[in-house]
C-alpha positions as CSV (number, residue, x, y, z in Angstrom):
1,X,-17.5,28.3,-48.5
2,X,-16.8,31.4,-46.6
3,X,-13.6,33.5,-46.6
4,X,-12.5,34.7,-43.2
5,X,-9.4,36.0,-41.4
6,X,-7.9,34.7,-38.3
7,X,-5.0,35.6,-35.9
8,X,-3.8,34.6,-32.4
9,X,-5.1,37.0,-29.9
10,X,-7.0,39.1,-32.5
11,X,-4.0,41.2,-33.6
12,X,-3.0,41.9,-37.3
13,X,-1.7,40.7,-39.6
14,X,-4.6,38.4,-40.3
15,X,-4.3,35.0,-42.0
16,X,-6.8,34.3,-44.8
17,X,-8.8,31.1,-44.2
18,X,-11.5,29.3,-46.1
19,X,-14.2,27.9,-43.9
20,X,-17.0,25.6,-44.9
21,X,-20.5,26.9,-44.1
22,X,-21.1,23.7,-42.1
23,X,-18.2,24.7,-39.8
24,X,-19.9,28.0,-39.1
25,X,-23.1,26.2,-38.4
26,X,-21.3,23.9,-35.9
27,X,-19.9,26.9,-34.2
28,X,-23.4,28.2,-33.7
29,X,-24.5,24.8,-32.4
30,X,-21.9,24.7,-29.6
31,X,-22.2,28.3,-28.6
32,X,-19.2,29.8,-30.4
33,X,-19.4,33.2,-31.9
34,X,-18.3,33.3,-35.5
35,X,-18.4,37.1,-35.5
36,X,-15.5,37.5,-32.9
37,X,-11.9,38.2,-33.7
38,X,-11.1,34.6,-34.4
39,X,-13.5,34.6,-37.5
40,X,-14.4,37.7,-39.4
41,X,-17.3,37.6,-41.8
42,X,-19.2,40.2,-43.9
43,X,-22.9,40.9,-43.6
44,X,-23.3,39.2,-47.0
45,X,-21.6,36.1,-45.7
46,X,-23.8,36.1,-42.6
47,X,-26.9,36.2,-44.7
48,X,-25.7,33.1,-46.4
49,X,-25.1,31.4,-43.1
50,X,-28.8,31.8,-42.1
51,X,-29.6,29.1,-44.7
52,X,-28.0,26.5,-42.3
53,X,-30.8,27.0,-39.8
54,X,-32.9,24.4,-41.6
55,X,-30.2,21.8,-40.7
56,X,-30.7,22.6,-37.0
57,X,-34.5,22.0,-37.3
58,X,-34.0,18.7,-39.0
59,X,-31.0,17.6,-36.9
60,X,-29.0,16.5,-40.0
61,X,-27.0,17.8,-43.0
62,X,-28.9,17.0,-46.2
63,X,-26.0,17.7,-48.5
64,X,-23.8,15.0,-46.7
65,X,-23.9,11.3,-47.7
66,X,-24.2,8.6,-45.1
67,X,-22.1,6.3,-47.2
68,X,-19.0,5.1,-45.3
69,X,-15.8,3.5,-46.6
70,X,-15.6,-0.2,-46.8
71,X,-12.1,-0.1,-45.4
72,X,-12.2,-0.6,-41.6
73,X,-10.7,2.1,-39.4
74,X,-7.4,0.8,-37.9
75,X,-5.5,1.7,-34.8
76,X,-1.9,2.7,-34.9
77,X,0.5,-0.2,-35.2
78,X,2.1,0.6,-31.9
79,X,-1.1,-0.5,-30.2
80,X,-0.1,-4.1,-30.8
81,X,2.9,-3.5,-28.5
82,X,0.9,-2.2,-25.7
83,X,0.3,-4.8,-22.9
84,X,-2.4,-4.7,-20.3
85,X,-2.5,-5.0,-16.5
86,X,-5.0,-7.9,-16.0
87,X,-5.2,-7.1,-12.3
88,X,-8.0,-4.7,-13.1
89,X,-9.9,-7.5,-14.8
90,X,-9.5,-9.5,-11.6
91,X,-10.7,-6.6,-9.6
92,X,-13.9,-6.3,-11.6
93,X,-14.6,-10.0,-11.2
94,X,-13.9,-9.8,-7.5
95,X,-16.3,-6.9,-7.1
96,X,-19.0,-8.8,-9.0
97,X,-18.6,-11.8,-6.7
98,X,-18.7,-9.6,-3.6
99,X,-21.9,-8.0,-4.8
100,X,-23.4,-11.5,-5.0
101,X,-22.6,-11.9,-1.4
102,X,-19.5,-14.1,-1.7
103,X,-16.7,-13.7,0.9
104,X,-13.7,-13.0,-1.3
105,X,-10.0,-12.4,-0.6
106,X,-8.4,-10.6,-3.6
107,X,-4.9,-11.4,-4.8
108,X,-5.2,-8.9,-7.6
109,X,-4.4,-5.2,-7.2
110,X,-2.1,-4.1,-4.3
111,X,-4.8,-2.4,-2.2
112,X,-3.8,-1.7,1.4
113,X,-6.1,-3.0,4.1
114,X,-6.5,0.4,5.8
115,X,-7.9,3.8,4.9
116,X,-6.3,7.0,4.0
117,X,-5.4,8.7,7.3
118,X,-7.8,11.3,8.6
119,X,-5.1,14.1,8.8
120,X,-4.5,13.6,5.0
121,X,-8.2,13.8,4.2
122,X,-8.6,16.9,6.4
123,X,-5.7,18.6,4.6
124,X,-7.4,17.8,1.3
125,X,-10.7,19.4,2.5
126,X,-8.8,22.4,3.7
127,X,-7.1,22.8,0.3
128,X,-10.4,22.6,-1.5
129,X,-11.9,25.2,0.8
130,X,-9.0,27.5,0.1
131,X,-9.4,27.0,-3.6
132,X,-6.2,25.1,-4.4
133,X,-8.0,23.9,-7.5
134,X,-6.2,25.7,-10.3
135,X,-3.1,25.1,-12.5
136,X,0.1,24.5,-10.6
137,X,3.8,24.1,-11.6
138,X,4.4,21.2,-14.0
139,X,6.8,19.5,-11.6
140,X,4.5,19.8,-8.6
141,X,3.9,22.4,-5.9
142,X,7.1,23.6,-4.4
143,X,6.1,22.8,-0.8
144,X,5.2,19.2,-1.8
145,X,8.5,18.7,-3.6
146,X,10.4,20.1,-0.6
147,X,8.5,17.7,1.7
148,X,9.3,14.7,-0.5
149,X,13.0,15.8,-0.7
150,X,13.1,16.0,3.1
151,X,11.6,12.5,3.5
152,X,14.0,11.0,0.9
153,X,17.0,12.6,2.6
154,X,16.1,11.0,5.9
155,X,15.2,7.6,4.5
156,X,17.8,7.2,1.8
157,X,20.7,8.8,3.6
158,X,21.6,11.1,0.8
159,X,20.9,14.8,0.7
160,X,18.2,15.8,-1.9
161,X,17.0,19.1,-3.1
162,X,13.4,19.9,-4.2
163,X,14.8,20.3,-7.8
164,X,15.5,16.6,-7.8
165,X,11.7,15.8,-7.3
166,X,9.1,15.6,-10.0
167,X,5.5,14.9,-8.9
168,X,3.3,12.8,-11.2
169,X,-0.3,11.4,-11.3
170,X,0.8,8.1,-9.9
171,X,4.0,6.0,-10.1
172,X,3.1,4.5,-13.5
173,X,3.4,7.8,-15.4
174,X,6.7,8.4,-13.6
175,X,8.0,5.0,-14.8
176,X,6.8,5.8,-18.3
177,X,8.5,9.3,-18.3
178,X,11.8,7.8,-17.0
179,X,11.9,5.2,-19.8
180,X,11.0,7.7,-22.4
181,X,13.8,9.9,-21.3
182,X,16.5,7.2,-21.0
183,X,15.8,4.6,-23.6
184,X,16.0,4.8,-27.4
185,X,14.3,2.3,-29.8
186,X,16.4,-0.8,-30.1
187,X,17.9,-0.4,-26.6
188,X,17.5,-3.2,-24.1
189,X,15.7,-2.9,-20.7
190,X,16.3,-5.6,-18.1
191,X,13.3,-6.2,-15.8
192,X,12.2,-8.7,-13.1
193,X,10.0,-11.6,-14.1
194,X,7.6,-12.4,-12.6
195,X,6.9,-8.8,-11.9
196,X,4.9,-5.7,-12.4
197,X,3.7,-6.0,-16.1
198,X,4.1,-2.3,-16.8
199,X,7.9,-2.5,-17.1
200,X,7.8,-4.9,-20.0
201,X,4.8,-3.1,-21.5
202,X,6.4,0.3,-21.5
203,X,9.7,-0.9,-22.9
204,X,7.9,-2.7,-25.8
205,X,5.7,0.4,-26.4
206,X,8.6,2.7,-26.9
207,X,10.4,0.4,-29.3
208,X,13.0,-1.1,-26.9
209,X,13.7,-4.8,-26.3
210,X,12.5,-6.1,-23.0
211,X,14.8,-8.6,-21.4
212,X,13.3,-10.6,-18.5
213,X,15.6,-11.5,-15.6
214,X,14.0,-14.6,-14.0
215,X,13.2,-14.5,-10.3
216,X,13.2,-17.9,-8.5
217,X,11.8,-19.0,-5.1
218,X,15.1,-20.7,-4.2
219,X,16.7,-17.2,-4.5
220,X,14.0,-15.6,-2.3
221,X,12.4,-14.1,-5.4
222,X,15.3,-11.8,-6.0
223,X,17.8,-11.2,-8.8
224,X,20.6,-13.7,-9.2
225,X,23.4,-11.2,-9.6
226,X,25.4,-13.5,-11.8
227,X,22.5,-14.2,-14.1
228,X,21.8,-10.5,-14.2
229,X,25.3,-9.6,-15.2
230,X,25.1,-12.2,-17.9
231,X,22.1,-10.5,-19.5
232,X,23.9,-7.2,-20.0
233,X,24.9,-6.6,-23.7
234,X,26.3,-3.5,-25.5
235,X,22.6,-2.6,-26.2
236,X,21.5,-2.7,-22.5
237,X,20.5,0.8,-21.4
238,X,18.4,0.3,-18.1
239,X,18.1,-2.2,-15.3
240,X,14.7,-2.1,-13.5
241,X,14.6,-2.8,-9.8
242,X,11.5,-3.4,-7.7
243,X,12.1,-4.0,-4.0
244,X,10.1,-4.9,-2.1
245,X,8.9,-6.8,-5.2
246,X,5.5,-6.9,-6.7
247,X,3.9,-9.6,-6.7
248,X,6.2,-11.9,-4.8
249,X,7.3,-9.8,-1.9
250,X,11.0,-10.5,-2.4
251,X,13.3,-7.9,-1.2
252,X,16.9,-7.1,-2.2
253,X,19.3,-6.7,0.6
254,X,22.1,-4.2,0.9
255,X,24.7,-6.6,-0.5
256,X,22.5,-7.3,-3.4
257,X,22.2,-3.6,-4.1
258,X,26.0,-3.1,-4.0
259,X,26.5,-5.9,-6.5
260,X,23.9,-4.5,-8.9
261,X,25.4,-1.0,-8.5
262,X,28.8,-2.4,-9.6
263,X,27.1,-3.9,-12.7
264,X,25.5,-0.6,-13.5
265,X,28.7,1.4,-13.0
266,X,31.0,-1.0,-14.9
267,X,28.6,-1.0,-17.9
268,X,27.5,2.6,-17.7
269,X,23.8,1.8,-17.2
270,X,20.9,3.6,-15.8
271,X,18.8,2.1,-13.0
272,X,15.0,2.7,-12.5
273,X,14.1,1.6,-9.0
274,X,10.4,1.2,-8.2
275,X,10.2,1.7,-4.4
276,X,6.4,2.1,-3.8
277,X,6.5,-0.7,-1.3
278,X,9.5,0.7,0.7
279,X,7.4,1.4,3.8
280,X,5.8,-2.1,3.9
281,X,8.7,-4.1,5.3
282,X,8.4,-6.6,8.1
283,X,11.9,-8.2,8.5
284,X,15.1,-7.0,7.0
285,X,15.6,-3.2,6.7
286,X,14.8,-1.6,3.4
287,X,17.8,-0.9,1.2
288,X,17.8,1.5,-1.8
289,X,20.4,1.4,-4.6
290,X,20.0,5.2,-4.6
291,X,21.9,5.4,-1.2
292,X,25.1,3.9,-2.7
293,X,27.8,6.6,-3.4
294,X,27.6,7.6,-7.1
295,X,24.4,5.9,-7.9
296,X,22.4,9.1,-7.5
297,X,23.8,10.2,-10.8
298,X,22.5,7.2,-12.7
299,X,19.3,6.2,-10.8
300,X,15.7,7.3,-11.1
301,X,13.7,6.5,-7.9
302,X,10.0,6.0,-8.4
303,X,7.7,6.2,-5.4
304,X,4.3,7.3,-4.4
305,X,1.6,7.6,-1.8
306,X,-0.7,4.8,-2.9
307,X,0.7,2.0,-0.7
308,X,2.2,3.9,2.2
309,X,-0.9,6.0,2.9
310,X,-3.7,4.0,1.3
311,X,-4.2,6.6,-1.4
312,X,-4.5,4.3,-4.4
313,X,-7.4,6.4,-5.9
314,X,-5.7,9.7,-5.3
315,X,-3.1,9.1,-8.0
316,X,0.0,10.8,-6.5
317,X,3.4,9.6,-7.3
318,X,6.8,11.0,-7.9
319,X,10.3,10.5,-9.4
320,X,13.6,11.5,-7.9
321,X,16.6,11.9,-10.0
322,X,19.4,14.3,-10.8
323,X,18.1,17.7,-11.8
324,X,19.1,17.5,-15.5
């Protein structure tokens, strides 16, 4: 064992540490310098370290036993609550069949049938050439947040400021962050079923109780407002909306949003509305619950660039909510 002193930034006072000789050897192996400020050793100690060179030659540590415990390593218990998105398994199978020359139409992942527009790709190339490759603000670059706020103001009919926008590496992390911020263990989260599996998976993962609200074909694959209201209990914390809906394509109309907004207000609930398909609409106009007066104070909008701009591999999403 070697005695050394360490401090953050190399300034006194130093903290006394006891370091195994094997740790110093490892530092040498990966190119760290044990003589720098982070680890101070005497010439006597350094002479002792030279004995570890024989380990480097043999590629092993003779003093260490290869015996392992008979008790198997286990993952954390929370892993049993983590679901999976089987669409990626379907994608892998589809790709294998295509490689075999099969003509396959995939009903798995929501992949647009067009490419990322050229002007976006060119903007990315320009940004790389101008070295926009370093750390940025945690909530996203100010100019991007301002642009998103401008688009949301025009499309949702409610004035937004850049401070209400948080950029994320895709919509999924934004959904996760929203639930983590709004839901306590034991709270209930109402989500659409069938639907995007991540809603249920995240709710279970954080210790909440996921409550499915059944969607039926006779109701155009939308929430039945009366059934939705009946699911609300004193433990309900969040209602999840997804319109247009994945995977059914069902879309809530303006009157549906108004009814759901009343339920949320009367029961003091949060709403997380996943609107990543908001620009893929072919009939009735898109309606957002965020546009209803007062709902901007209890709603988190999740959106992204994957579907609108065919940027599924770029991983850019965002959340819009009140600044606090």
